N, C-alpha and C positions, 0 to 999 in steps of 0.2 A: 503668546498669540501666534507667533510664527509656526510653532509646532502644531497648534490646533488648526491653523489654516492648511498646512501641508496634509494633515490627516484627513480633513474634510475633502480636500481636493482629490486625494487618493480614492476615497470612497465614491466620489462623483464619477471619476474616470472608470472605476470598476463597474459602477452601476450602468453606465452608458455602453459598456461592452469592450473597453480597451483591454487587450491581453495583459495579464498581471505583470509579466516581465517588463513590458514597455512602460506600464504605469509606474512601477517601482523605479525604473531608471529615470523617468521624467520628474516625478515628484522628489525623488532623492537628490537629483542634480539641482533642482530648483531650491530645495532646502539648504543644501551645502552652499549655494551661491548667496542665499539670504543670510545665513548664519555665519559662514566662514569667510565670505568675500571671494573676489575673483581669483586670488592666488590659490586658495584652498580648492576652489572649483576646478581649475585646470590641473592642479597637482594631483588631486584624487582621481579625476576622470581619465587622466592620461595614462594611468597605470592599472586601475582597478579591473577593467575588462580582461586584461591579460593575467594579472596575478590571481584573480578570484577563481579562474578555471584552469590555471597552469599548475595542476596538482597530480602527482602520481596516483594518489588514492582516489581522486575523482574519476580517473579512467575506468574504475570499477563499473561505473554506471553504463557507459556505452557498451562495454564488453558483456555485461549481464543482459542488456537490452538486445544485443546482437544474438546472444545465445537463445533468448526467449523467442526472437523472430525466426531463427532457424528451426526451433522446435515447433512453433506455430505453423510455419509453412510446410512442415512435414506431416501435418494433419494427424498429430498424435492424440489430440483431445478426444476425437470420436472413438478411436481404438481404445483409449483408456477407459472411457465410460462404458463401452460395450463389454470390455473385459470384466469390469467390476460388477456389471449387471449379471453376467453369466455366473459369477461366483456367489453373489449374495442377493440377487434380485428376487429370488423365490421366497425369502423370509418375510414375515410381516413388516411392512414399511421398507422393504428392501430397495425399492426403486428410489425412494427419497433418501435413504441412507447412501445408496450408490451415488446420488447427486452430490452429497456432502463429501464423500471420499474422492470422487472425481474432481470436484472443485478444489479440494485441498491438494490433490496430486497435480492438477494442471496449474494451480496457483504457485506451487513449488517450481514447476517447470518454467513458468512465464515471469513471475515476480511483478506482474502488472495488474492492478485492480481492474482497470477499464478493459484491458485485453481479455482477461479471464472471464469477466462478466459477459462481454459481448459473445464470446465463443460458446460458453456454457449455456447461455440463454437459447442459442440456436439448437444445441444438442440435447440438453436435459429436459427443458420444459415440455416439448412435444411428447417425449416418452412418459413423463409423469402424468400428463393429461390423459394419454391413452391408458394409463394404469389406474384411472379413476380418482386421481387427485384433483382438487379444485384448481382451476387456472390461477386464481389469485394466490392460493397457497404455494403452488409450484413457482410462480414468478417471484413471490416474496422471498422464498427460500434462496433462489439463485441470486436475486438482487442484494440480499443482506449478508449472505454467507460467503459467496464466491470471492468477492473483492476483498473482504476482511481476511479470509484465509490466505489470499495471495500476498497481502502486505505484511502478514505476521510470519508466515513460514518462509525461510530464506530460499532463494535470494529476493530481497525486497528493496526496490529503488527508494521508497520513502525513508527507510531506516538508514540506507547508505547516505542519503542527503542529510539526514539528521546528524549522522556521525561526522560528516565533513563540516557542517555548519558549527557544530559544538566541539570539534576536535576530540571526539570520543572514538574509541576503537571500533572500526567497522566490523571486524571479526566478532567481537563480543556482542555487538548490537544484532548482527544477523543471527547468531546462535541464541540470543535472548528471546527471540520471537518463537522458538520451536515449541516450548512447553505451553505457552498461552495459546498457540495455534492448535495444538493437540487437544487441550482442554476445551476450546471452543468447538472443535469437531465432535468431541464426546457429548457435550451439552446439546448440540444440535441433533445428534443421533438419538439420544434418550428422548428428546421431545418428539421427534418424528415417529419413533417406534410406539410411544404411548398414544400419540394421536392417531395411529393407524391400526390399533389393535382390533377395532370393530369394523374395519373397512376392508374391502377386497382390493388391496393395492399391491398385489404380487403378480409376477409374470411366471411363465412356464419354466420349470427347472431345467437347466442345461445339463448335458452329459459331461462326464469328467473329460472326455476327449475334447469337447467344445471349449471347456474351461482352459485347458492347457494350450489349446490352439490359439486362444485369444491373447496369450502372453507373447506371441511371436513378435509383434511389432513394438510393444511398449517396454519390454524389459531392458533393451540397451539404453534408452533415455533415462529410465528409472535408476539404473546402475550409475549412469553418468552423474546425475544429480546427487546421489548418495556419496559418490567419490568426491565431488566438489565440496560437500558439507564436511566430510571427513578431513579433507585437506585444510579447510579453514579451522575446524575445531582443534585439531592436533598441532596446528602451527607449522605444518609441512611447507606451506608457502603463504605468501600474503594474500589478502582478499582479491587484489588486482590480478595476481598471477593465477589464482583459482578461477577467476572469471574468464581469463584468457584461455585457460585449459578447457573450461566448460563450453565456450563459444566454438573453439576448434573441434572439440569432441562432438558437439551437436551437428556441426557441418559435416564431419566425416560420417557419423552415423546416418544422417539424412541421405547422404549420397550413396552409402552402402545399401540402405534399405530401398533405394530408388524412389525416395519420396521428394528429393530435391533435384532440380535441374538448374541450368545456367540462369534461366529467367527468374525462378523463385529465389535463387541466391542473390541476384541483383536486387530484386524487390526487398529482400530481407535487409540488405545494406542500406537501401533508400529509406525504409521505414525506421531503421535504427538511427540514421543520420537526422531525420526529421524530429524524432522523439528526443534525441540528445540535444539538438539545437534549441528546442523548446525549453527543456529543463535547464540548460546552461544559461539561457537568456534570463530565466527567473533567478538563477543563482547570482548572476551579475547584478541584476536589479536589487536583489536582497542585500548584497554587500554595499552597494551605493546607498541604499536606504539606511543600513546599519551605521555607515559613516556619518550620515546626517544626525541620527539619534545620539551618536557619541559626541559630536560637536555641540549639539544642543543641550547636552547634559540631562536629558529626560530620563535615561536609564538609571543614572546614579540617583536622581531625585526620587524616582519610584522606589528604589531599594531602600533609601533613607526613610521615605514615608511609611513603607511597610514595616520597617524595623521599629519605628516610633509609634506604630498604630496600637500595639499591645495585643494584636490578634495572635492566636497560636499558629504554629506552622501547619497544623492540619486544617484549620479554618481557611488559611490562605490557599492550601492545596485544593480544597473543595471549591473555592471560588475560581481557581485556575481551571479546574475540570469543567465547571459550569461555563466558563468563558469559552473554552474550546468546543463544547457541545453547541453553544449558540453560534460561534463563528463558523462551524461546519455547516450550518444551515444555509450560509450565503456564499461561501468560498470553497474552492477546490482544495484538496489535501496538501499538495506540494506548495501552492501559493500561500496558504494559511501558515504553514510551517516556516517557510522562508521569511515571511513578513513578521511573525511574532517571536521567533526564537531569540533574536538579539535583545528583546526586552524580558521575556519570560525565563529564559535559561539562567541568567545570572541570579534571578530571584530564587529559583529552585536550588541552585548550588549553595547560595547563601543560607538557605534554610536547612541544608544538610541532607537533602534527598539525593539518591544515587542517579547520576546522569543516564546510565544504561537503562535502569528501570523506568525513568521518566520518558525515555525515547520510545519504548514499547507502549507506554500509556498514552502518549500524545498521538502517536500514529493510529492507535485503536480509536481514540476519541474522535479524531478527524475523519476516520473511515465511517464512523456512525453517521456523520454529517452527509456522506454520499448517498445514504438511503433515507434521508429526511427532506421534505419539501422546505423551501421552494426550489432550491437548486437541485439537490439530490440526483446527481448525474447518473448514478447506477440505476435509479428508478427509470429514467428516460431511456437508457441503453437497453435495459431489460424489456421495456415496453416496445421499443423499436424492433428488436429482433424476435420477440415472441408474438407481436401483434395483439397484445393484451393491453387495454387502456391503463394509463399510468396511475389513475386513482385506484384501480383494482390491484395493481402491483404494490402500491403503498399500503393498502388495506391488508394485503397478505404479508407484508413485511413487519407489521406491528409486533406480533409475538416474538419474532426473531430479533427485533431491535431491543426488546426487554432482555433477551438472552445476552446480547452484546453488552448491555448496561450491567448485567449481573457479572459478566466477565471483568468489566472495569472494577467493580466492587471487589472481586476476588483478587485482582492484581494489587489493589490498594491495601487490602487487609493482609494478603500473603505475598509480600514482595519477592520471596524466593521462587515464585512461579516464573518470574522473568530473570532472576539473578542466579539461580542454582547452576545452570549450565555454564554461563560466562565465568562464574567464580571458580569453576573447576576445569577451565580450559588449560 
């Protein structure tokens, strides 16, 4: 009864708009008080806030966020898109394909679904509309693909959080998203090219001089990201050290290109501080809520019930996939992950599934939720920056949502899509 009351209270608090970090802290603390008593309440709360974020590996998050902010303030996204347009915009479907590649590229540079979606909405959608793409198609492509590519292709803040919460290798998880991200980009490109064959969706062909000139401002940042990935993959340094190198490199490159000044650097630090504080508050709340579930014995009871149910491991996996797809309709990605992993992850491990593989799968599933109503934050972000009604954005996203679901199926059927690179690090 106590557990049911706490869960209902959490849902009510989230429904009325309380930030998920504070909601988790409140209901988790109340649950600990009711189940464990006053001694457990003070014992856990006196140390959890410090211990849950006092982690060398967790510093990877603010460093990658800082790197992303330096890159964003350097206005590289527009240069990246213009460069890709000059190279492939003249082929059938070239503008749409350029949007996919630019989204993948800037997603790699930023690592943030929301940041990538907002910036690419302002840059890509007007160009696609000018090139005779339907506004709904253009907005749907950006809303559904940009954020997903950003969280799959490293650096990815959700994958880092998953790694910390489950004590899985950050380096392996970051690398695990590379092949699924590339496969998603290929699926999107194939769909866009075939849907554009009978349409005039090309732009004027650029000269070779213009193409090479367009590389001027983007190649240093691209090289920086490649170096960071190489450092992680070959184990030259830890993920935290690679993130620190990336942040410093992005700062230096931005200054040398004269894209960053004192004001923009200060703004980048402020934004990184705000984003980190938000994420760490959710992490603290998640730990407190997890302590409550441990004290209540709900997790152990669920594992025992599932073991005794007679269901196959694949049936249970499909039910978990359905659970995350439904959860994504109502909650944001990070909050959903922090809230559910203390319960779901032990079940996944007990069934013998690979934790790295499941990390990629769960991030992809929750990202799909960001482009589905009623919450669908990427839909609203795209609508806001493109001035296209949100219902048209969702209508245009539908075919791309099916592509994302097909990628989920591929990862389930072919686990090596996520595990090949980590297993060979």
